[in-house]
C-alpha positions, 0 to 999 in steps of 0.5 A, a space after each residue: 305487640 305488633 301480631 298474633 302468633 297462632 298455634 293449633 292443638 296439632 302444631 306443637 312442635 318448636 319449629 312449626 314456621 309461625 313460630 320461627 317466624 315469631 319476634 319475642 319481643 314484639 309478637 303474642 302467641 295464641 293457643 286456646 282450647 275451646 269447646 267448637 274444636 272438641 264437639 264439631 264431630 263427638 271426639 272420643 274424650 281420650 283424644 280430646 284429654 290428648 291434645 289440651 294436655 299436650 297444649 298445656 305443656 307445650 305452652 309453657 315450653 314456650 314461655 321457657 324459650 322466653 316467648 309470650 304466650 296468652 293461653 286461654 282454657 277451656 273452664 275459664 269464664 272468658 274463653 270463646 267457643 271458637 278459634 277465630 273467638 279467641 284471636 279476635 278477643 286477644 287482638 281486641 286485649 294487645 291493640 293488633 291488626 294481624 295474624 301469622 298461622 301455620 296453615 292448618 290440616 283441615 278446610 273447616 279450619 283454613 276457612 274460619 280463619 280467612 273469614 275472619 275480620 283482619 289478615 292472615 299470613 298463612 305460613 306452608 307446615 314445613 314438617 312435611 316431607 315432601 312440601 304441599 307444591 312439591 306433591 302437586 307438580 308430581 302429580 300434574 299430569 299424571 293420568 293415576 296417581 299411585 303410592 308406590 310411585 310415589 314412595 319410590 322418589 321420596 326413598 331419593 328424595 331422602 335417601 332413606 333405605 336407599 344404598 347408592 342409587 339402589 333401594 337397599 335389599 335390591 328391593 322397594 318393598 317387602 310386603 310379600 314377607 309382612 303378611 303373616 297371622 299373628 301368634 296368640 301364644 308370644 309374648 309381646 311387649 307392648 307400647 310403653 304407657 304413661 301414668 299420667 301427672 298431676 296436669 292430665 288428671 285435671 284435664 281428665 276431669 275437665 273433659 269428663 265435666 265438659 264432654 260426657 256424652 261423647 262415645 268412648 272410655 276416658 280411663 285409663 288414659 296413658 298417652 304420651 303428652 310432651 315430647 320428652 313422653 313421646 320421645 320414651 314411647 320411640 325408643 320404646 318401640 325401636 328397641 322392643 318391637 321395630 324387630 317384630 312389626 314387619 311380621 305382624 303389621 296386617 295381623 290381628 288378635 281379639 285378644 292383643 290389640 297391640 302387637 307390634 306397633 307402634 302408636 306413635 302416630 298421634 305424637 306425630 300428628 301433633 307435633 311431638 315427633 317428627 316423621 324424619 327423625 322418627 324414620 332415622 331412627 328406624 333406618 339405623 337400627 336395621 343399619 347396626 343389624 338390631 331390625 330386619 330389613 323387611 320390618 323396618 321397610 314396612 313401617 319406614 313406608 307408613 310414614 315416608 310413604 303413605 302419609 306423606 302421599 294421604 297429605 299431599 292427596 287432601 291438600 290437591 283436592 280441598 274441602 270437596 274431598 270430604 263429599 266426594 261418593 263416587 258409588 253413590 252409596 247412601 245409608 246411615 251408619 250402622 249402630 254398632 259403630 257406637 257399640 250396639 251389639 252385634 254377633 260378628 265377631 270382628 266388627 264387635 272386637 275392632 269397636 270395642 276396642 276403638 270405645 276403650 282406646 281410641 286405636 285401632 291398627 290401619 288394617 282394623 280399619 280398612 279391612 274389617 270397619 272400613 271394608 263392612 261400611 263399603 260393603 253396606 253401602 254407608 254413605 261415605 261421609 258418615 264414616 269419615 265423620 265416626 273415622 275422624 271422632 274416635 281415633 286418637 290420631 284422626 286429623 283431617 288430613 290424614 284420615 279424609 283421604 284414607 276414609 274416602 279415598 282409600 277405605 271407601 273408593 269414594 274418590 273415584 279411584 284417585 287415590 288407589 286403582 281398587 275397593 279393598 274389599 274382601 269377604 271372610 276369608 281375608 279377615 279368617 287368615 289375618 286374625 283370631 276372630 272368626 274362632 269365636 264368631 257367632 257366622 261361620 266364617 266357611 259357610 256360603 249361605 244359610 242363617 249362620 253364613 258369614 255376613 262378610 261373605 254374602 256382602 263381598 257378592 253382593 257389592 261385586 254383583 251391584 257394582 259390576 259395570 264400574 268394576 268389572 273391568 278394573 285389572 285388578 279385579 278382573 279375576 274376581 267376577 269370573 269367580 262369580 261368573 262361574 259359580 251356579 246360578 241358582 247359588 249366585 241367586 241364593 247369595 243375593 237374596 240373603 244378602 238383601 235381607 241382612 241388609 234389610 235387617 242391618 239398615 232397619 236398627 234389627 240386630 245382626 
């Protein structure tokens, strides 16, 4: 043996750079299930089960390729508590002094590996469509970083949805066609679900025993756990749901958590699917006339545009990004995020869905749970930890920019040009949540006034100095200023009273 080749739980790709560098005759692949990775935040039980199941199956896949794999299971008595401890144990066992790893997407893990008393060679994670150094060159010297301009560059670079030098259909995006509410009466095919096999059932029993107090329901568990299942899930989405994806991508329904979403992000983030193969499949559906351009462009933009963009933001920002707090918000995360009852139907639905499925789509995360936390002044570090904990697809490189930057505007506008705040009117327009709520979305003040209405204006008022000259927020302040002074005073007083109850832990 000459080297250890580290493969992490989100690096389950046949063409991983560290695996390409491996010599089957002389190198040992190390994979390890360790408690530290399951508990540095209280990960959702389904997330832990997915990663462990996928790791075990991938290890066997590598062995079939002829690689030697040292695999440490969580319930092995000799398994250490951390990735570093397992690397040192394996190094001592086989007498090697060098470790090769694909760079993790987590600054915490990078620091832990760099601190080992053995040399670690990091190879770039080239599964992304935009290498980190390319993003850094694109970002250098720009006054503002905006996803739209990056996305256009990526379209040109990859040729996706391009007709020569021009965007397909003559437009770069079809957002205006992709913001429709959803009909609750429409029968939709749901994402493909998978019955756990014997190996997954064993992992479920292990997770149930080792992580009994983590927020979230473990069963039923229906996620794809290997490449073959992930490809089946992709095929099902492309055939059954992609044509409607654009129309409904921003919509929310209380009794339909999936609508026409793909639920492929966990498979992509673990490495079971590659982003380009997913984008090419979607593009082919449009070119063959089986899916409309607005749906395909909206779907590809989430991957080629947003996914690559947030990874670039993470890569250039470094570990201090996770402690950004540009608005100086200090409130504790309310207990309702961990399932305590609330009268707000939208938050109740989003949190319950998260508890049961480890899943909520991007608008539920941004405009319900994220919007409320931002309006309420919650410490973004606590919001970040919650999102990282509870979602099946949450890894630091993708979750932190989405939370710290997009959702909480804590990075001083590095990622986005304005805070994503809204009153209850947006939620009412894009969902059916408000119809069954104890609060009244049309009421602006009084005991039944929607808290989003009160907190929206309270947020704008307390951050006026920061945002009143923002071109995208000028109209909001004009609307606020046109309101009668007594009404504004009542709004601010009632918002303050609501926040006092929230911060005190009283039911809201």
